[in-house]
N, C-alpha and C positions, 0 to 999 in steps of 0.2 A: 503494500499498499505506500504510496506519494502522497505529500501532504506538504503546500508552501501557505502557508499563512498569509494571507492577502497579498499573494503573487499568483503565478501561472499555476494553478494547480488542475492539470485537464483531469485528470482521473477523478477526481470529487467533483469538478464541474459534471463531466459525463455520466456519473452516476446518479447526481439531480436530476439532468436531463431525462435519464431514463426513468426515474421515479415519479417524475411529473408528464410522462407521457411525450417526450419531446423527441424522442429517440428511441428506435428499436430496443429491446430488452435483449440482454445476451445471458441472464440469469438463468440458470436450469428451473423447470418446473419440477413440482413432485406430487406424490399421489394425496389422498384425502381430501380432493378438490378445493387446494388453498391456491391462491392466485401466484401466477410470477409478477415480477415488478410491473412488468406492461400491462397485465390483469389489474393489479392495484392501480394503477392509474387509470387505466379504463373505468373501471367502479366508482373511483373518486371524482369523476368528471376532469374539466379543463382546469388549468392551474389557477385560472380567476375564481372559478365557483370554489375550488380548494380553499383558497386563500379566503373568501367571502364566508364560507360554511365556517372554518376554522376559528376566525376572528368573532362570528356570532356564539360559538359555542365557550371561545374562552371568554368573552363579555360575561354570559349567560353566569358561569363558575364564579367570577367576580361579584357579580350581583347576588348571587344566591348564597353563596359560602363564606364571602369577605366583606359584605356589606356595602358593595357598590364603591370599593376602595378606590379613590380618584388617581394615585398614583399608578395601581394595578392596570386601572383603565386607560390610561395614558401610555402604557407600555404595550398593552394590547393593541391599542391604535396604531404605536410606532413599528410595532413587529409587522401590521398590515403593509403600512406604506414601505418599510424595508424589503418586505417579501415582493413586493411590487416592481422594486428597482433590480432585487436580484433576477427574478424571472426575465426581463427586460436584458440583464446584462447575458445571462444564460440563451436568450432566443441570439443576440447579437454576437455572441462567441467571440469578442475581442479581448476580453479578459476574464479571468475567473472570479466570482463574485469576493467580496473582501469578508473578513471575519465577521462583520458585525451582519453582513446580508445573508452568511451560512447560518448564523444563530437564527436569526428569523425565519430560514427555511426550516430549519429543527422545529421551532414553536409550530409552524403551519403542520407539519407532519406528526407532530404530538398529538395534534388536537384535531385534524382531520378526519380521524376515524379510521386510516389504514391500519394505523397499529395501536389498538383500544387498550386500554389499563382498566380491567374490571375489578371493583372491590367485592371481598368475601364478605359473606355475612351470615353469620350462626354455623359456619363451616361450608357454606355453599358458595357456589359462584355464581355471582349476581351479573345476569347478561346484559340486564337493562341499565346497569350504573354507567355505561362508559359509551359515549358517542362511536358510531360503529357505520362505515360506509361499505365495509366489503364483506365477504361472508362467512367471517369468523365465527359468528353467532351460530349458523347454519350448520359448519364445520364441528363446533366444539360442543355444541348441546347433547348432542348423542352421546358424548363423552362425560357428561355432569359427573356421575358417581365416581368414575375414573379420576377426575380432574380433583375432586372433594376430596378424595383419599389422598392425593397427592399434596394438597394444600394444607391438610392436618396434621403433615410431619414437619410443618414450618414454623417457627417462633422468632418472636422479636426479643434479643438480648438487650436487657435494660440493667441500668444502675439506680436503684432504689426504681421508681417508674418513669424514668428518662431512657428513651430508646437509642441504643447506641448501634446495631446492626441488626443482621439476619442470621439465622442458625437452623441447620436441619438435622433430624433424627438417623441416623444409622443404625442404630440399636435403642433398646429402650430406656439406655442411661448414658449414652454417646451422641455426642452433636457436632456437625462439621459446619465451621466457618471459615473466615480470613484470620489470616494471622494479623493484620491491620486491625480489625477488629478487636481479638484478644489483647492486643498492644495497649487498648483504651480501658481493659478492665482486668489487666493483670499485670504485674513487676516483672520482666524478664531481666534476669542477672545470671552473675556465674554460677550459684549455687542452685539454679532451678526457676520454676515460673509460679509466682505467687499471685492467686485471684485476690482482687480488692473484696470488701465486704459488702454485702447487700447486692450481689448481682443474679439477677434471673433470668429464665429462659419461659418467655409467657407465650402462649400459641392462641391467644386472642387477639386484641387491640384492633378489632373492627370497627369501622365507620357505621354507626347505627345497628351495631349488632353485640357480640359479645367482648364486654371491655377487656376482662380477664378471664382467661381460660387455661386450665391445668398448667396453673405456675408452677416453677421448680426451680431451687436453687443450684446456680453456677458454681461447682466445688472446685475443679480443677482445670487448668489447661494441660493436658496430658502430653503431647507436643505439639509443634506447628515448625512452620518452615525455616530453615537453618537460618535464613538473614533477615535483619532487621527491614521493615517496609516502611518507605518515607517519598513523600513524592521528588521528583514525578515519576512516574509507574515506568517500572523497569519489569519487562514480560519475562525476563529470567529468573527472577524470584518467584518461588512459590509461597503464594501468598494464602496460606491453608493453616488451619488451628484445628485439634481435635479438643472438643472441651467435655470434661465429665460433669451431670448433673444428676439430681435424684432423679428416682423413680417416679413414674406417676402414683398420685395417690387413688386413683380411681382404675378399676380394673376394666373399664370401657375403652382405657388409653393406654392401658401399661404395655402393650406389645406394640403398638406402631412405631413403623422406620421406613426408609426407604430402602432399596436394596442399591446396588451398584449396577454397571453396566461393563464389566470387566473385558468383552468382546469390542466393544467400541472405542477406539483409541484414536480414530480420527472422525471428526464430524464433516460429512461433505455439505459444499454450499446447496442451498435449496431446501434444506431439511426442515418440516416444522417443528419449530422448538417452543417449549413455554420455560415461564419461571415465576416463583411466589415470592414475596419477600415484604419489607417494610422500607419507607422512607428513609435515608440517612443524610448528613450533611455528605454530599458527594463532592464538596469543593473543596475539602482536604486533599482529596486524592486524584484530583483531574490537573492536569497542567495548566498553570495560569494561563498559557495563548490560547485555549478552549475556552475559558470563561468570560463570558460577557451577561449586558443586560438581559439578553434574551433568553441565556441557560437560567438567571436566576427567575426568571416570569414562570420558564417550564417547572422549575423544582416547585415555586410557591405554588402553582396551581394544581398540581399533580400531587402534593404532599397530603391533603387533606387533613383531618382532625386528628392530632397527636400522632400522627406516622403509621396510617393505618394498612391493615393487610389487603395487598392486590395480587390479582394474577393477570400476567401477560404475557400475550402468545406473540409468537414473530417466527421469522426464518433465519437460518444459520447463513453466514456469508463464509463459509469454510474454515479453514486451520488458519493461522497466523502466522507467516513465515518468519515474522523477525522473533518468535521464539524458536529457531531451528537452532537444535545442539545437537550432542554427540547420538542422542536416539531420536531425533524430529523433532517436528514441532509438538507442542503440547498445550497450547490455547487455541480456544475458537473464536470466531467473531458470529455476532448474532444482534437483532435488532430488535427484539423485543421492548417496550416500551419503559426498560431500567433507568432511565436518564437522571431522575430523581434518587438516586441511592440503590436501595438493596444489595448491599455489601453482604456477602455470605448467603446467597441465595442459592438452591439447586438449580442447574439446567437438567430438563427431561427431553426427550424426543417425543413426539407423538405420532405413532406407528401403530394402529391397530387397537384393539381393544385389553390387551393386556395392562396390569397397574404399570405406572410410568416409573421410570429409574432414574436415579441420580447420575446422570452423565456428565456433568460439567459443576464446578464451581465458580458463581459470578465473581468478580472481582474488581471490574470497573468499567469505565466508558469513556468516550471519545466525543469531542464537540465540534462544532464549526463546521459543518461541511456534509461531509459522507460519514453519515451516523454509525458506527460501530459500538458495541458495548463487547467486552472480553470475559471470557470463562476459561479456567484451566478443565481440559479433558482429562477426567479423575485417571483411567487407565493409563494414559499417556504419560502420567506424572510419577508411574509406580515406582521408576528408579530414582526419583529426584530425593534428594538428601533431607532431613530433619532433624531437629533438636532430638539430640540423642546418640547421635551419630551413626544411624542407620537411614535405609530408605524406607521412603511411604510404605511400600507393600508390606515390608518387615516391621514396621511400627504399627501399622494396622493389625497385622497378624498376631502380635501382643497382647492385642486387645480383644482376639477371636473374630476379627472382622477379615473376610477376605476381598481383596481386589483383584 
């Protein structure tokens, strides 16, 4: 992937022309009636219509959830103007859009319904909670029970009642998250890792749903990626941590967990993927050149009340070549709407009626143009070194988990 902020970035410009139906798509299509990039553009309509609808949707959210906040409304109107400028630049093809113009296109895509972000309420996916202009609901509703089981394994990491990030169960008392999330709840030192007091994993935190559900104390960080995680993002580092949590006090929830997909070490472009998680402060993990006023607008409008639980479908962009090492690439790109956080969310491939598995671990996202989020492909990370001087596969096996 190539990128030059504010310069001649033709790969990103072409991606946006394709996304808005201004050139033929080259991305592969895939099964389950999900659309290709060109079909997304066709379903969503002409660029001018998409900009208009997205602006109306953003204004509705500001009016209904933020009391008509004048500054947010002004930012929405500004995003519309800048998006129109960006579309004119893409048509003219004399230069690539600027960072601000790319950022405004991000806002449009986040709210034009092609990549919806559905709320989770009472453990179920609320398919009416997000504006949707493409066939996601038709594709996903028959899988409602399957998706709810996936979402049930995902919880919010909290200090007190302040959301820090996301984690998901891989056994009844083990949860996987990012190392950068673990660094916020634990002290890493030469003698080991010590979890702070008052740290919990809560499987509720739903908007107009369950406030707290099956809350458990986080007792340990059992191991993590070997190297400190700090901005800017370095894809060669393993941003992963295994947490020890209390068993559920409810027999109904005592055995739930997500299985790994050990045979999936490479995620092909075009596969249908999904993730569940909670908004977090993405700004401390995104390189500063990708942060702009429209990024902040997206984060504000998608965050919801108190960082609530969301299900987001999307499409895989294939493996990220920048993470190639002795064993090959180990991160995949995807475009599900996780651009407001979700650090530590599981990434699943939706294929058939089988229970969803944890194929990847979401750890960050890229702004300003060619939207891409990144997830470690867990099977591809099996030989990566973790604290304790062993590889990930060995460390998991020591806790009776097979990768």
